[in-house]
C-alpha positions as CSV (number, residue, x, y, z in Angstrom):
1,M,134.0,61.0,88.6
2,G,136.2,62.6,91.2
3,A,139.8,61.6,92.0
4,S,140.5,57.9,91.9
5,P,141.9,56.3,95.1
6,R,145.5,55.2,94.6
7,L,146.6,51.6,94.8
8,K,149.8,50.6,96.6
9,F,151.9,50.1,93.5
10,E,150.9,53.6,92.3
11,R,152.7,55.3,95.2
12,K,155.6,56.7,93.1
13,I,153.2,58.0,90.5
14,T,151.3,59.8,93.2
15,E,154.5,61.4,94.5
16,V,155.4,62.9,91.1
17,E,151.9,64.2,90.6
18,E,152.1,65.9,94.0
19,Q,155.4,67.5,93.0
20,I,153.8,68.8,89.8
21,D,150.8,70.2,91.8
22,K,153.1,71.9,94.3
23,L,155.2,73.4,91.5
24,L,152.1,74.8,89.8
25,A,150.9,76.3,93.1
26,Q,154.3,78.0,93.7
27,S,154.3,79.5,90.2
28,E,150.8,81.0,90.7
29,N,151.7,82.5,94.0
30,N,155.2,83.8,93.3
31,E,155.1,84.1,89.5
32,F,158.1,81.9,89.1
33,D,159.0,80.5,85.6
34,V,158.8,76.8,86.2
35,A,158.1,75.7,82.6
36,G,161.4,73.8,82.4
37,Q,161.0,71.9,85.7
38,L,157.3,71.2,84.9
39,R,158.2,69.8,81.5
40,D,160.8,67.4,83.1
41,L,158.4,66.2,85.7
42,Q,155.7,65.6,83.2
43,K,158.1,63.5,81.1
44,K,159.1,61.6,84.2
45,L,155.4,61.0,85.1
46,H,154.6,59.7,81.6
47,S,157.6,57.4,81.6
48,L,156.8,56.2,85.2
49,K,153.1,55.5,84.2
50,Q,154.2,53.5,81.2
51,S,156.7,51.3,83.0
52,T,154.3,50.8,85.9
53,Y,151.2,49.8,84.0
54,Q,153.0,47.7,81.5
55,N,154.7,45.5,84.1
56,L,151.9,44.8,86.6
57,T,152.0,41.5,88.5
58,P,148.9,39.2,88.2
59,M,147.7,40.3,91.7
60,E,148.2,44.0,90.7
61,Q,146.1,43.3,87.6
62,V,143.4,41.9,89.9
63,Q,143.5,45.1,91.9
64,M,143.0,47.1,88.7
65,A,140.1,44.9,87.6
66,R,138.4,45.5,91.0
67,H,139.1,49.3,91.1
68,Q,136.0,51.0,92.6
69,K,136.2,53.8,90.0
70,R,136.4,51.4,87.0
71,P,133.5,51.8,84.5
72,Y,130.6,49.3,85.0
73,T,128.2,47.8,82.4
74,L,125.7,50.8,82.5
75,D,128.6,53.3,82.2
76,Y,129.7,51.6,78.9
77,I,126.1,51.3,77.7
78,H,125.4,55.0,78.0
79,R,128.7,55.9,76.2
80,I,128.7,53.3,73.4
81,F,125.1,52.6,72.5
82,Q,122.0,54.6,71.6
83,D,118.3,54.2,72.3
84,W,118.9,52.0,75.4
85,I,115.7,50.3,76.6
86,E,116.2,48.2,79.7
87,L,114.1,45.1,80.2
88,H,113.3,43.6,83.6
89,G,112.5,40.3,85.3
90,D,112.9,36.6,84.6
91,R,109.1,35.9,84.5
92,K,109.5,33.4,87.3
93,F,110.6,35.1,90.5
94,R,111.8,38.7,90.4
95,D,114.1,41.2,88.8
96,D,117.7,40.8,89.8
97,E,119.4,44.2,89.6
98,G,122.8,42.6,89.6
99,M,122.1,41.7,85.9
100,V,121.0,44.4,83.5
101,G,119.9,43.9,79.9
102,G,117.9,45.4,77.1
103,W,117.7,46.6,73.5
104,A,120.1,49.2,72.2
105,K,121.6,50.4,69.0
106,L,125.2,50.1,68.0
107,S,126.0,52.4,65.1
108,G,122.3,52.2,64.0
109,S,121.9,48.4,64.3
110,S,119.8,46.8,67.1
111,V,121.5,44.5,69.5
112,M,120.7,42.9,72.8
113,V,123.1,44.1,75.6
114,I,123.3,42.1,78.9
115,G,125.8,42.5,81.7
116,H,126.6,42.3,85.4
117,Q,126.2,45.5,87.3
118,K,128.0,46.7,90.5
119,G,127.2,49.7,92.7
120,R,129.1,52.9,93.4
121,N,128.1,53.1,97.1
122,M,126.7,50.8,99.8
123,K,123.0,51.5,98.9
124,E,123.6,50.6,95.2
125,N,125.7,47.6,96.1
126,L,123.0,46.2,98.4
127,R,120.5,46.6,95.6
128,C,122.6,44.8,93.0
129,N,124.3,42.5,95.5
130,F,127.9,43.7,94.5
131,G,127.4,42.2,91.0
132,M,126.8,38.7,92.4
133,C,123.7,37.5,90.7
134,H,121.0,35.1,92.0
135,P,119.4,32.5,89.7
136,E,116.8,34.9,88.5
137,G,119.6,37.1,87.1
138,Y,120.8,34.3,84.9
139,R,117.2,33.4,83.9
140,K,116.6,37.0,83.0
141,A,119.7,37.0,80.9
142,L,118.7,33.8,79.0
143,R,115.2,35.2,78.5
144,L,116.7,38.2,76.8
145,M,119.1,36.1,74.7
146,K,116.2,34.0,73.5
147,L,114.4,37.3,72.6
148,A,117.4,38.4,70.5
149,E,117.5,35.0,68.8
150,K,113.8,35.3,67.9
151,F,114.4,38.6,66.2
152,R,117.7,37.6,64.8
153,R,119.7,40.2,66.5
154,P,123.2,39.9,68.0
155,V,123.9,39.5,71.7
156,I,126.7,41.4,73.6
157,T,127.4,40.5,77.2
158,F,129.6,42.4,79.7
159,I,131.2,40.3,82.3
160,D,132.1,41.8,85.7
161,T,131.4,39.7,88.8
162,P,133.3,38.1,91.7
163,G,131.0,35.1,91.1
164,A,127.4,34.0,91.4
165,Y,125.8,34.6,94.8
166,P,126.2,31.4,97.0
167,G,123.6,32.3,99.6
168,I,120.9,30.0,100.9
169,G,118.1,31.6,98.9
170,S,120.2,31.4,95.8
171,E,120.8,27.7,96.4
172,E,117.2,27.1,97.1
173,R,116.1,28.6,93.8
174,G,118.7,26.6,91.8
175,I,121.8,28.8,91.1
176,S,123.8,25.8,89.7
177,E,121.0,24.7,87.5
178,A,120.4,28.2,86.2
179,I,124.0,28.6,85.2
180,A,124.3,25.1,83.7
181,F,121.1,25.7,81.7
182,N,122.5,28.9,80.3
183,L,125.7,27.2,79.3
184,R,123.8,24.6,77.3
185,E,121.4,27.1,75.7
186,M,124.1,29.7,74.8
187,S,126.1,27.0,73.1
188,N,123.2,26.5,70.7
189,L,121.8,30.0,70.4
190,R,121.3,30.8,66.7
191,T,122.6,34.4,66.6
192,P,126.0,36.0,66.8
193,M,127.3,36.5,70.3
194,L,130.1,38.5,71.9
195,S,131.2,38.7,75.5
196,V,133.6,41.3,77.0
197,V,135.3,40.9,80.3
198,I,135.3,44.5,81.5
199,G,136.5,43.9,85.1
200,E,136.5,40.8,87.2
201,G,135.4,37.6,85.5
202,G,134.8,35.2,88.4
203,S,133.9,31.5,88.2
204,G,130.5,30.2,87.0
205,G,129.1,33.6,87.6
206,A,131.0,34.8,84.6
207,L,130.5,31.7,82.5
208,G,126.7,32.1,82.9
209,I,126.7,34.8,80.3
210,G,130.1,34.0,78.7
211,V,129.6,31.1,76.3
212,T,129.9,33.2,73.1
213,D,131.5,33.2,69.7
214,R,134.2,35.5,70.8
215,I,135.6,36.5,74.2
216,L,137.1,39.9,74.4
217,M,139.0,41.2,77.4
218,L,139.9,44.8,78.5
219,E,143.6,45.0,79.1
220,H,143.5,45.1,82.9
221,S,140.6,42.7,83.3
222,V,140.9,39.2,84.8
223,Y,139.1,35.9,84.1
224,S,139.4,32.9,86.4
225,V,137.8,29.9,87.8
226,I,138.3,31.2,91.4
227,S,139.6,34.4,93.1
228,P,143.2,34.4,94.2
229,E,142.1,34.7,97.8
230,G,139.8,31.7,97.4
231,C,142.5,29.7,95.7
232,A,145.0,30.5,98.4
233,A,142.6,29.6,101.2
234,I,142.0,26.1,99.6
235,L,145.6,25.3,98.5
236,W,147.7,27.0,101.2
237,R,144.9,27.4,103.8
238,N,146.1,31.0,104.1
239,T,145.0,34.0,102.0
240,D,148.5,35.5,102.5
241,Y,149.5,33.4,99.5
242,K,147.1,35.2,97.2
243,K,150.0,36.6,95.1
244,E,151.3,33.1,94.4
245,A,147.7,32.0,93.6
246,A,147.2,34.8,91.2
247,E,150.4,33.9,89.4
248,A,149.4,30.2,89.2
249,L,145.8,30.9,88.0
250,K,146.9,32.5,84.7
251,L,144.1,35.0,85.0
252,T,145.3,38.1,83.1
253,S,144.2,39.1,79.6
254,K,147.6,38.1,78.2
255,D,147.5,34.7,79.8
256,L,144.0,34.1,78.5
257,V,144.8,35.0,75.0
258,N,148.0,32.9,75.1
259,L,145.9,29.9,76.4
260,G,143.5,30.3,73.5
261,I,140.5,31.1,75.8
262,A,140.2,34.9,75.1
263,D,140.3,36.1,71.5
264,E,141.4,39.7,71.8
265,I,142.8,42.3,74.2
266,I,141.2,45.7,74.1
267,P,143.8,48.4,75.2
268,E,143.1,50.7,78.1
269,P,144.5,54.2,78.6
270,I,147.7,54.5,80.6
271,G,146.5,54.4,84.2
272,G,143.6,51.9,83.5
273,A,140.0,52.2,82.4
274,H,139.1,54.1,85.6
275,S,141.4,57.0,84.6
276,D,139.7,57.7,81.3
277,W,136.2,56.3,80.8
278,D,135.7,57.9,77.4
279,T,138.8,56.6,75.7
280,T,138.2,53.1,77.1
281,S,134.7,53.3,75.7
282,E,135.9,54.3,72.3
283,N,138.4,51.4,72.2
284,L,135.7,49.0,73.3
285,K,133.2,50.3,70.7
286,E,135.7,49.9,67.8
287,S,136.3,46.3,68.9
288,L,132.6,45.5,69.2
289,Q,131.8,46.9,65.8
290,R,134.6,45.1,64.1
291,N,134.0,41.7,65.7
292,L,130.2,41.9,65.2
293,S,130.7,42.8,61.5
294,E,132.8,39.7,61.1
295,L,130.4,37.4,63.0
296,S,127.3,38.8,61.2
297,G,128.8,37.9,57.9
298,T,129.1,34.2,58.8
299,D,126.5,31.6,58.0
300,I,124.6,30.7,61.2
301,D,125.3,27.0,60.9
302,D,129.0,27.7,60.4
303,L,128.8,30.1,63.4
304,L,127.5,27.3,65.7
305,S,130.0,24.8,64.4
306,N,132.8,27.3,65.1
307,R,131.4,28.0,68.6
308,W,131.4,24.3,69.5
309,A,134.9,23.9,68.1
310,K,136.2,26.9,70.1
311,Y,135.1,25.4,73.4
312,E,136.0,21.8,72.6
313,A,139.6,22.9,71.9
314,M,140.0,24.5,75.3
315,G,142.2,22.7,77.9
316,E,144.4,19.7,77.6
317,W,144.0,16.1,78.7
318,Q,145.9,12.8,78.5
319,E,144.5,9.3,78.3
320,V,146.3,6.7,80.3
321,P,145.4,3.0,79.8
322,A,144.1,1.1,82.7
323,Q,146.9,-0.7,84.7
324,N,147.0,-4.5,84.6
325,D,147.6,-5.9,88.1
326,D,149.4,-8.9,86.8
327,N,151.7,-6.9,84.5
328,P,152.1,-3.3,85.7
329,N,154.0,-2.4,82.5
330,L,150.8,-2.9,80.4
C-alpha cells in the first residue's frame, strides 16, 4: 500500500515516528545501545496515537473518512468474501463502474454484495467517477437486490460516496427517480439486508443503497445529508465555516448511533482503517457474520415490520394547531 500521507492533526505523531527512525539509523551505523530510548519513544507514540484518534473533531473524522489510502469496497470484498463473481449493467443504459456488485460467499453462505467504488488514481477515478454514481448505478444495484430476493439470499451494501452525480446526463436519465425508486423497493425487499458505511456516506447517493435492516458504521466513517463544505456554503455562504458545519451536522459514527440512525460502530485499528486493512477487514467480517446470523433467524414478515418501524422512528416532529385569526391563543 505504501506510506500513507499524513493529515494535519497527525503532525505530532509524524515527529515521534521520525525520531524513532532516526534513532534506529544511528544505532545501525554506530552500534549504539538505544533500546531504552527506543522503548520510551514507542510508548510515547502509542499513547499519542490513542489520545489523538480517540478525540478527533467532527471535521477531522471527515478527513479520516476521505483518506485516499482508506480501503474501498473491492478491497474489503477480496479480504472478507470468497468466490466473488461480479455482475455488470442495469439492462437499460450501461454499466456504472462507480457501483460494483455480485455474488460472493461469507463463511460458506452465498450473499449479494453491492457497494460504491472509488479509484486510487486519476485514471481509475475517471472510470468510476470518484464513487459518484449515475442513475444506471442505482438501477444496477436494485437489479442485483431483486436477484438476491428471488434466490432468498441476504444483501450486504457498502456505502462510500460523496453523493450521487449531479451532472446533466445524470439528471436527464432520472437520478432522483432512480434513488427514490430504490428507497421504496428496498423498504419492501423480502430478504435480510445490511449496510455498512465504510467511508463517506453522502446524501441521497448513500441512501440509494442504504435502506436496510441494520446500518453499521466503521468507527471513523461519516454519514450525512450534505458535506460540511456544502452546508457551510449554504448556511454561511463561506466554506471556511466547514468545521462549524461538521459539528452541527452530527455526522460521526457516535452521533449516528446516539441518534438511533446507525445500529453499531465497528472499531478501527489505532490510526484508522487505512493504517491496517487486514485488521479492519477482520473486525468488519465478524460484525457482518453476527448481524446476518441474527437477521436470518427472523421471520421475513417480522423483518419487514421491524424495517418499517426502524425508519418511521427516525427524526422528531411537533404538531402545532392552526392559529385562529380572531383568537391567536387558540
